[in-house]
C-alpha positions in Angstrom: 118.9 95.3 121.8 120.6 96.4 125.0 123.8 94.6 126.0 126.3 95.0 128.9 128.3 97.4 126.8 125.3 99.5 125.7 122.5 99.6 123.2 124.4 101.1 120.3 121.4 103.3 119.5 122.9 106.7 120.5 121.1 108.6 117.8 117.7 107.5 119.1 114.4 106.9 117.5 113.5 110.6 117.1 115.8 113.1 115.4 115.9 116.6 116.7 118.9 117.9 114.8 120.8 116.8 111.7 124.1 115.0 111.4 125.6 117.2 108.7 126.4 120.9 108.1 123.7 123.2 106.8 123.6 123.4 103.0 122.8 126.1 100.5 120.3 124.2 98.4 120.5 126.6 95.5 124.1 125.7 95.1 123.1 122.0 94.7 120.7 123.0 91.9 122.1 125.9 89.9 119.5 128.1 88.0 118.6 127.2 84.5 118.1 130.1 82.0 115.2 128.1 80.3 113.2 127.8 83.5 109.6 129.1 83.0 108.0 131.6 85.3 108.8 135.2 86.4 110.5 134.7 88.7 111.3 131.0 87.9 110.4 128.5 90.6 112.7 126.0 92.4 110.8 123.1 94.1 112.7 121.3 96.8 111.5 118.2 98.7 113.2 117.7 102.1 112.8 114.3 103.5 113.6 114.2 107.2 115.6 117.5 107.5 114.1 117.8 111.1 115.6 121.2 112.0 115.0 123.7 109.1 118.8 124.4 108.9 118.9 123.9 105.2 116.0 126.2 104.7 117.5 129.0 106.7 120.9 128.8 105.1 119.4 128.7 101.6 117.3 131.8 102.3 120.3 133.5 103.9 122.4 132.9 100.7 119.6 133.8 98.3 121.1 137.1 97.4 124.1 135.3 95.8 121.8 133.7 93.2 119.4 135.0 90.6 115.9 135.6 92.0 113.9 132.5 92.1 110.7 131.6 94.0 111.6 128.9 96.4 109.1 126.2 97.4 110.2 123.9 100.2 108.2 120.8 100.8 108.9 119.2 104.2 108.1 115.6 104.9 108.7 114.2 108.4 107.9 111.1 110.3 106.6 112.7 113.5 104.5 115.8 114.3 106.9 117.0 117.1 109.5 117.7 114.4 106.9 119.6 112.4 106.0 121.7 115.4 109.7 122.4 116.1 110.3 123.6 112.6 107.3 125.9 112.8 108.6 127.4 116.0 112.2 127.8 114.7 111.0 129.5 111.5 108.8 131.9 113.5 111.8 132.8 115.7 114.1 133.2 112.6 111.7 135.8 111.1 110.9 137.8 114.1 111.2 141.5 113.1 114.3 143.3 114.3 112.3 145.9 116.2 110.7 143.1 118.3 113.8 141.0 119.0 117.4 142.0 118.7 120.0 140.0 116.7 122.0 138.8 119.7 118.9 137.7 121.7 117.5 135.9 118.7 120.8 134.0 118.0 121.2 132.9 121.6 117.5 131.9 121.9 117.8 129.9 118.7 120.7 127.9 119.8 119.1 127.2 123.2 115.8 126.0 121.7 117.6 124.1 119.0 120.2 122.1 121.0 119.8 122.5 124.7 117.8 120.2 126.9 117.6 122.9 129.6 116.8 126.5 128.8 116.6 129.9 130.5 113.3 131.4 131.8 113.1 133.9 128.9 113.3 131.1 126.4 110.7 129.0 128.1 108.4 132.0 128.2 108.9 132.5 124.5 108.0 128.9 123.8 104.8 129.2 125.9 103.7 132.4 124.1 104.3 131.2 120.6 102.6 127.9 121.4 99.5 129.7 122.6 99.5 131.7 119.4 99.8 128.6 117.2 97.1 126.9 119.2 94.7 129.7 118.3 95.8 129.9 114.7 95.6 126.2 113.8 91.8 125.9 113.8 91.5 129.1 111.7 93.2 128.5 108.3 92.4 132.1 107.2 94.1 133.7 110.2 97.0 131.3 109.9 97.5 132.3 106.2 97.3 136.0 107.0 99.7 136.0 109.9 102.1 133.3 108.7 102.0 133.5 104.8 105.4 131.8 104.5 104.0 128.6 106.0 101.5 126.2 104.5 99.7 123.5 106.5 97.0 122.9 103.9 98.3 119.4 103.0 98.1 118.1 106.5 95.2 115.8 107.4 92.7 116.9 109.9 93.7 114.4 112.5 97.3 115.5 112.0 96.3 119.1 112.6 94.5 118.0 115.8 97.6 116.2 117.0 99.7 119.2 116.1 97.4 121.3 118.2 97.9 118.9 121.1 101.6 119.3 120.8 101.3 123.1 121.1 98.9 122.7 124.0 101.6 120.7 125.9 104.2 123.3 125.1 102.0 126.1 126.3 101.4 124.4 129.7 103.0 125.4 132.9 106.8 125.2 133.1 106.6 122.8 136.0 109.4 120.2 135.7 107.1 117.4 136.9 105.3 117.2 133.6 108.5 116.7 131.6 111.5 116.0 133.9 114.2 116.2 131.3 117.2 115.8 133.6 115.8 112.5 134.9 114.8 111.4 131.4 118.2 112.3 130.0 120.0 110.3 132.7 117.8 107.2 132.0 118.4 107.5 128.3 122.2 107.7 128.9 122.1 104.7 131.2 120.3 102.7 128.6 122.7 103.7 125.9 126.0 103.1 127.8 125.0 100.1 129.8 127.9 98.9 132.0 130.0 101.8 130.7 127.8 104.4 132.5 130.2 104.7 135.4 133.0 105.5 132.9 130.9 107.9 130.9 133.5 110.6 131.0 136.1 108.4 129.4 133.5 107.1 126.9 132.7 110.7 125.8 136.4 111.5 125.4 136.9 108.3 123.3 133.9 109.0 121.0 135.1 112.6 120.5 138.8 112.1 119.8 138.7 108.7 118.1 135.6 109.2 116.1 134.4 112.7 115.6 137.8 114.3 115.4 139.0 111.7 113.0 136.0 112.3 110.8 136.6 116.1 110.5 134.9 117.6 113.6 138.1 118.7 115.3 136.7 122.0 116.5 134.4 120.3 119.0 135.9 121.0 122.4 136.2 118.2 125.0 134.7 120.3 127.7 131.6 121.3 125.8 131.1 117.8 124.5 131.4 116.2 127.9 129.1 118.8 129.4 126.4 118.0 126.8 126.8 114.3 127.4 126.2 114.7 131.1 123.7 117.6 131.4 122.1 117.9 127.9 123.3 121.6 127.7 125.3 122.0 124.4 125.5 125.8 124.2 126.3 127.5 127.5 126.3 131.1 126.4 125.2 132.5 129.7 126.0 131.4 133.3 125.5 127.7 133.9 123.0 128.4 136.7 120.6 130.1 134.3 119.7 126.9 132.5 117.1 125.3 134.8 113.8 124.7 132.9 113.3 121.8 130.5 113.1 122.4 126.8 109.6 121.0 126.0 110.3 121.0 122.3 112.4 117.9 122.8 109.6 115.8 124.2 108.0 113.2 122.0 105.2 110.7 122.5 105.5 106.9 122.3 103.3 103.8 122.9 104.8 101.5 125.6 103.7 98.4 127.3 102.8 98.8 131.0 101.4 95.7 132.9 100.2 94.2 129.6 98.5 97.4 128.3 99.6 99.9 125.7 100.1 103.3 127.3 101.0 106.6 125.6 103.9 108.3 127.4 106.1 111.3 126.8 109.8 111.2 127.1 113.1 111.9 125.5 114.2 109.4 122.8 116.6 111.6 120.9 120.3 111.8 120.3 122.8 111.2 123.2 125.8 110.3 121.2 126.8 112.9 118.6 125.2 116.2 119.7 123.9 119.3 117.9 127.4 120.7 117.1 127.7 119.4 113.6 125.0 121.6 111.9 126.5 125.0 112.5 129.6 124.4 114.5 132.2 122.6 112.4 132.2 124.7 109.2 132.1 128.5 108.5 132.5 131.0 105.7 134.9 132.9 107.9 138.0 130.7 107.7 139.7 132.6 110.6 137.4 130.7 113.0 138.8 127.4 111.9 142.5 128.2 112.5 144.5 126.1 114.9 147.3 127.1 117.3 149.8 124.4 118.4 147.4 121.8 116.9 144.4 123.1 118.9 141.5 125.0 117.3 141.3 128.6 118.5 137.5 128.5 118.5 135.2 125.8 119.8 132.1 124.5 118.2 129.8 126.6 120.4 131.5 129.9 119.5 131.5 129.0 115.8 127.8 128.1 116.0 126.9 131.4 117.6 128.9 133.3 114.9 127.3 131.4 112.0 123.8 131.7 113.4 124.2 135.4 114.0 125.5 135.9 110.4 122.7 133.9 109.1 120.0 136.0 110.8 121.8 139.2 109.7 121.7 138.0 106.1 118.0 137.1 106.4 117.1 140.6 107.7 119.1 142.2 104.9 117.7 140.0 102.2 114.2 140.5 103.4 114.5 144.3 103.2 116.2 144.1 99.8 113.5 141.8 98.4 110.7 143.8 99.8 112.0 146.9 98.2 113.0 145.4 94.8 110.0 143.2 94.3 106.8 145.1 95.1 104.6 142.6 93.2 106.0 139.7 95.2 105.4 141.7 98.4 101.8 142.4 97.5 101.1 138.7 96.8 102.9 137.1 99.7 102.9 139.7 102.5 100.0 140.2 104.9 99.2 143.7 106.1 101.4 144.6 109.0 103.7 141.6 108.6 107.5 141.8 108.8 109.7 142.5 105.7 111.2 139.0 105.9 107.8 137.4 105.1 107.8 139.1 101.7 110.6 136.9 100.5 109.6 134.8 97.5 109.5 131.5 99.3 107.1 129.2 101.0 107.4 126.1 103.3 104.8 123.4 102.7 104.4 120.7 105.3 103.3 117.3 103.8 101.4 114.6 105.6 103.3 112.0 107.6 104.3 108.9 105.7 103.3 110.4 102.4 106.6 109.4 100.6 105.4 106.0 99.2 102.2 107.5 97.8 103.4 111.0 96.7 103.8 110.0 93.1 100.0 109.2 92.9 99.3 112.9 93.1 99.5 114.5 89.6 100.9 117.8 90.9 103.9 116.1 92.4 104.9 113.9 89.4 108.3 115.0 88.0 108.0 118.3 89.9 110.9 118.6 92.2 114.2 119.9 91.1 116.0 118.8 94.2 115.4 115.9 96.6 117.2 115.9 100.0 117.1 112.7 102.1 118.5 112.5 105.6 120.4 109.4 106.8 117.4 108.4 109.0 115.0 108.4 106.1 117.1 106.6 103.5 114.8 103.6 103.6 112.1 105.8 102.0 114.2 106.3 98.9 112.4 104.2 96.2 111.5 104.3 92.5 108.1 105.8 93.5 109.7 108.7 95.2 112.2 109.1 92.3 109.2 109.5 90.0 108.5 112.8 91.8 111.9 114.3 90.7 112.0 116.0 87.3 114.4 114.6 84.6 117.8 116.0 85.3 116.9 116.9 88.9 119.4 116.4 91.8 119.4 114.0 94.8 121.4 114.8 97.9 121.6 112.1 100.6 123.0 112.7 104.1 125.5 110.0 105.0 126.2 108.7 108.5 129.7 110.1 108.8 129.2 111.7 112.2 127.2 108.8 113.7 129.6 107.6 116.4 128.0 104.2 116.8 129.0 103.1 113.3 132.5 101.7 112.5 134.4 102.5 109.3 133.3 99.3 107.5 129.7 100.0 108.5 130.0 103.5 107.1 131.2 102.0 103.8 128.3 99.5 103.7 125.9 102.4 104.4 127.3 104.4 101.5 127.0 101.4 99.2 123.5 100.8 100.3 122.6 104.4 99.6 124.1 104.1 96.1 122.0 101.0 95.4 118.8 102.6 96.5 119.5 105.7 94.4 120.3 103.8 91.3 117.2 101.7 91.7 115.2 104.9 92.0 116.5 106.2 88.7 119.5 108.3 89.7 123.1 108.2 88.6 126.0 109.2 90.9 127.7 112.5 90.1 131.4 112.5 89.4 133.6 113.6 92.3 137.3 113.4 93.1 137.1 111.2 96.1 134.6 109.0 97.9 131.6 110.8 99.4 131.9 111.4 103.1 129.2 113.7 104.3 126.7 113.8 101.4 126.2 111.5 98.4 125.0 113.4 95.3 123.1 112.0 92.3 121.4 113.2 89.2 118.1 112.0 87.8 118.3 110.1 84.6 116.8 112.0 81.6 113.7 110.4 80.2 114.6 108.5 76.9 113.0 109.5 73.7 110.2 107.1 72.5 111.4 104.5 69.9 110.6 105.0 66.3 108.4 101.9 66.2 106.0 103.5 68.7 105.4 106.4 66.3 103.7 104.2 63.6 100.0 104.3 63.1 98.1 101.9 65.4 96.3 100.0 62.6 97.0 99.0 59.0 93.5 100.0 58.0 94.4 103.7 58.2 97.4 103.3 55.9 96.7 104.2 52.3 98.2 102.0 49.6 101.5 103.0 48.1 101.3 105.8 45.6 98.0 107.0 46.8 97.5 110.5 48.2 95.7 111.4 51.4 92.1 110.5 51.0 89.5 113.3 51.0 86.4 113.1 53.1 84.4 112.1 50.0 86.7 109.1 49.3 86.1 107.9 52.9 82.4 108.0 52.2 82.7 106.0 48.9 84.5 102.7 49.1 83.9 100.8 45.9 84.9 97.3 44.8 85.8 98.7 41.4 89.0 100.8 41.3 87.8 102.7 38.1 84.6 103.9 39.6 84.3 107.7 40.0 84.2 109.0 43.5 82.5 111.9 45.2 84.6 115.0 45.1 83.6 118.6 45.7 83.5 121.0 42.8 86.8 122.6 42.0 85.5 126.1 42.2 84.2 125.8 45.8 86.4 124.0 48.3 83.9 124.7 51.2 80.9 123.0 49.7 77.7 122.3 51.6 77.2 118.7 52.8 74.7 118.1 50.1 77.2 119.0 47.4 79.9 116.9 48.9 77.7 113.9 48.9 76.6 114.4 45.2 78.6 113.2 42.2 81.0 115.7 40.6 80.4 117.2 37.3 83.8 116.0 36.1 83.1 112.6 34.8 86.7 111.7 34.0 88.1 112.3 37.5 89.0 109.0 39.2 91.1 108.8 42.4 92.5 105.4 43.5 90.6 104.0 46.4 91.4 101.2 48.8 90.4 97.8 47.6 87.1 96.2 48.7 88.7 94.0 51.4 90.3 97.0 53.0 86.9 98.7 53.3 85.5 95.7 55.2 88.2 96.2 57.8 87.6 100.0 58.2 86.8 101.2 61.7 83.2 101.7 62.8 83.5 105.4 62.4 83.9 105.1 58.5 80.8 104.6 56.4 80.8 101.2 54.7 79.0 100.3 51.5 75.3 99.8 52.1 73.7 96.8 50.5 70.3 98.3 50.6 69.7 100.8 47.7 67.1 102.6 49.8 69.7 103.7 52.3 72.1 104.7 49.6 69.5 106.7 47.9 68.9 108.8 51.0 72.4 110.3 50.5 71.8 111.6 47.0 71.6 115.3 46.1 69.1 117.0 43.9 68.2 115.0 40.9 69.1 117.7 38.4 72.7 117.5 39.5 73.0 113.9 38.5 74.9 113.1 35.3 74.1 109.9 33.4 77.2 107.8 32.9 78.9 107.6 29.6 78.9 104.6 27.5 82.5 104.0 28.2 81.9 103.6 31.9 81.1 100.1 33.2 77.6 99.2 34.2 77.2 98.1 37.8 75.1 95.2 38.8 73.1 94.8 42.0 76.1 93.4 43.9 78.8 95.6 42.2 77.3 99.0 42.2 79.4 101.9 43.5 77.9 103.0 46.8 76.7 106.5 47.3 76.6 107.3 43.5 72.9 107.4 42.4 72.7 107.6 38.6 69.8 106.8 36.3 70.0 103.4 34.8 70.9 103.3 31.1 68.7 101.6 28.7 70.9 98.6 28.2 71.7 98.0 31.9 70.3 95.3 34.2 66.5 95.4 34.1 66.5 94.6 37.8 67.7 98.1 38.6 65.0 99.9 36.6 62.6 102.0 38.7 64.9 102.2 41.7 65.3 105.9 42.6 65.8 106.9 38.9 64.7 110.3 37.7 61.5 110.6 35.8 61.8 110.4 32.0 58.5 112.0 31.2 55.2 113.0 32.6 53.6 109.8 31.8 55.9 107.5 33.8 54.8 108.8 37.2 51.5 110.3 36.3 52.7 113.8 36.6 52.1 116.9 34.4 54.7 117.6 31.9 57.8 119.7 32.8 61.5 119.8 32.4 63.0 116.4 32.3 64.5 115.3 35.6 62.5 117.8 37.7 59.7 116.6 40.0 56.4 118.3 39.9 53.1 118.0 41.6 51.3 114.7 41.0 48.0 114.5 39.2 44.9 114.7 41.3 
């Protein structure tokens, strides 16, 4: 909502640069000796990083860590940010023989943070955009020429929209299609409101009373005021050289015009903080951060140029080192004729827009990422579903709004508290630190608890043998009797791998008896276990050869029709129940069945 004192939305609805210094992401997730793979992999999910600064610094510092294959998964909320990162990564890995180190560093800063650029920079954007326009419809050519980038996860309509972005960038440099100077002034007027006439004093107040107090003291008043008024943050060459608009800062939006929804292009980015924080307020060379009479000896623009130059120098050196030390990696990831930097063991995967809430539904992303980075503009995407994509013990780094000048100290504290609530709800615990977090909030993923002992018990009581009983053999499962003293079917002791017919036949050992479950347990057995069959004909089909049957001894109990042991087919004794006579009993003589005489118990041909 716009008021007389301004809108309070200085950061804008589209982020073009981050509000925190570049991080070495490997330092946030130290290597583990037990990690599988050769080399082990480190999977990192970047949610709203917008400018690839963390990727570049991580790759530049890779030689300080054991060799790991780095997989960066980038998730943004607009395709213009995806296109900008593709262009920035292409520029960063231009071979040294094609573009010098100084030219690359200056062009990077202009593309990254200036609203107006030189003619050479605009020509580079146009050339690379035409190249990407040709490669996007051809996945094979794209993979061959840019093996370090992967656009396979993008949807087809997103690829079409991405191609439209590159078509707009490759158009003529006429200012009429994207008048950035006029758009910047309109954006500034909407942000400041009635304070627009006092914009110089407002910029000084925001710099000294907010940014300097929060740690960005190296930002110079002159460069900050120049950026607020003209959109030029890094004036490395003469001021008259910056004339053409930086088309990579254009974004589309649906607006209402005379009652109709119209798609327009404009600038809805940051006009409050500036692009100085990412590379301009910290440095590995502490001599750049010295002060003299309370004033820093170097400004943010000079520190940014030094840091970016050192970063690109490290990338070139690391690329040559990896390409010489890892020939197998080079053979896998490097296309013929590509530059040595592309042989580095890393890859950047661009995910579909808005995929954060549904990312956990994909099996390959569940508990995969070792590190999750969330920018301050994407904190609302932090949820338990997104936390499920982080491996147990993984790390979470959240960018705080420390350098957002529109927020007051109490609002910064409320924002930090809200970040902690969302992280804990997503399954993370805050890491111990000496003081309160200022620039980043760091968390660790809770380890998955071990399953309780109760869940390790068998699912049903039917499968539990009675106390004192040993594990039942397959023959015992096939013979469930109502009489506990009944003999069961066991294989002969001399051959443990008996044929099925031998397993289903009675054993020659008459005295062997193994306790079996009672009758009521056999009624509750699962459907896969053979139950006693009431029909003697069915039971008789499971018998073996008649010569292997042994008549029961006199000491064994006689079974009636309802209490007969299933699966045990024995001849009926003479004093048994007469109702069982003649049921599948062996022949006692040739006269009983009308057969010629032979050995007792053996079937022979019937009489004709």
